[in-house]
C-alpha positions, 0 to 999 in steps of 0.5 A, spaced: 922 690 080 917 694 084 920 700 081 918 697 074 911 695 076 910 702 079 912 705 073 907 700 069 901 702 074 902 710 073 903 709 066 896 705 065 893 710 070 895 716 065 892 712 059 885 711 062 885 718 064 886 720 056 880 715 054 873 717 052 868 712 057 861 711 053 857 713 060 861 719 060 859 721 053 852 718 055 851 723 060 853 729 057 850 728 050 843 725 049 839 719 051 840 716 044 847 715 045 846 711 051 841 707 048 846 705 042 850 703 048 845 699 051 843 696 045 850 694 042 852 691 049 845 687 049 847 685 041 854 682 044 851 678 050 846 675 045 852 674 040 857 671 046 851 666 048 849 664 041 857 663 039 858 659 046 852 654 045 855 653 038 862 651 041 859 647 046 855 643 041 860 642 036 865 640 042 859 635 044 858 632 037 866 631 035 867 628 042 861 623 040 864 622 033 871 621 036 868 616 041 864 612 036 870 611 031 875 609 037 870 604 039 870 601 032 877 601 032 879 598 039 873 593 038 876 590 032 
């Protein structure tokens, strides 16, 4: 079991060495690539917040609708 886990970790390290990391490219190339990386990150964070708010609002509305309908059915 431990042997399989250590092989897995070694393979993960090997694959991570092959990756092209954005911050390495930003240092070696131009500042525009770094700005693009930062701008893209900000867009993703804003999208996550908006989507999270939409899901929370939808959940709240659905909960209230189900509670209202349940109250009507149980009240009869």
